[in-house]
Steps between C-alpha positions, in 0.01 A plus 500: 500500500474877484340510845784289644762730351313805626472347847872420510582852383277654769657274766844609383405868520359449851827335608703782349286755684541312829877494455518870418287595801682269740840627387410869508255525791618621838340235715716191537508557877254729676442587860386796700628810328764333284508309176787331323535384145787379287627851439406728793415498869241766577360634825228749584611744769359837597256496211777447242595200294876439515676237290854373494655244268474136596794335664794408280523151639561221253170324558283802412705559187449135408124538544505818289694324223277192505180704483633705209611182324158347548338811358733499198458129432122531525504793257732320257283190513201716406693637202610146409140376524373767262791434262451122509127546452566637153821318402463151652410216264169323537515243780802664662526554873584820683814361670702822487218696661450227759867495600506876552176492700618213723829682561301810599307291753822357644645851538187625680503199730869544585457873565200446727676220689810711558285789624306267729810348655717812526255779588541618859253360750312776679187470706372824349538416129326250279523407135315738270292462188794528258661197666172309467469600134846359435394168651176505299695568180723196557243218451318693229826543312585132540154390385526735202836349406357150520204605284744630239674159497173319436361756255533426128450743217204420277368680198 
């Protein structure tokens, strides 16, 4: 049982790390000498790296909000898991943790879908590693939430 709990905790920490990196990294769209993330659009010109804030369009703000919400819900589900680990009665299930983790996966999915649909189509840009990390975090987060539903506390 201890190995299962340790494995779930490590999976949760990996998901949290993926969400932090995908939200903060500057590589949602890359191409040539430019890169774009949720916060800045940066270009390399004349040996310098110049950044300007991302567009203020509604869709990018929605993606920003959804990624931050997913990060917060994943963090709060980790706190809830640790709390329930010590306070939950024997045989109890980790429903509260599971709900938060599944909500985090839904927020990541919605943010990635909005970015996929609304990002401008250019022949010179392609999706970067931060975008891929967001998509990788989605199924892991969902699987983690489902594991928390099935998981029971034992002595």
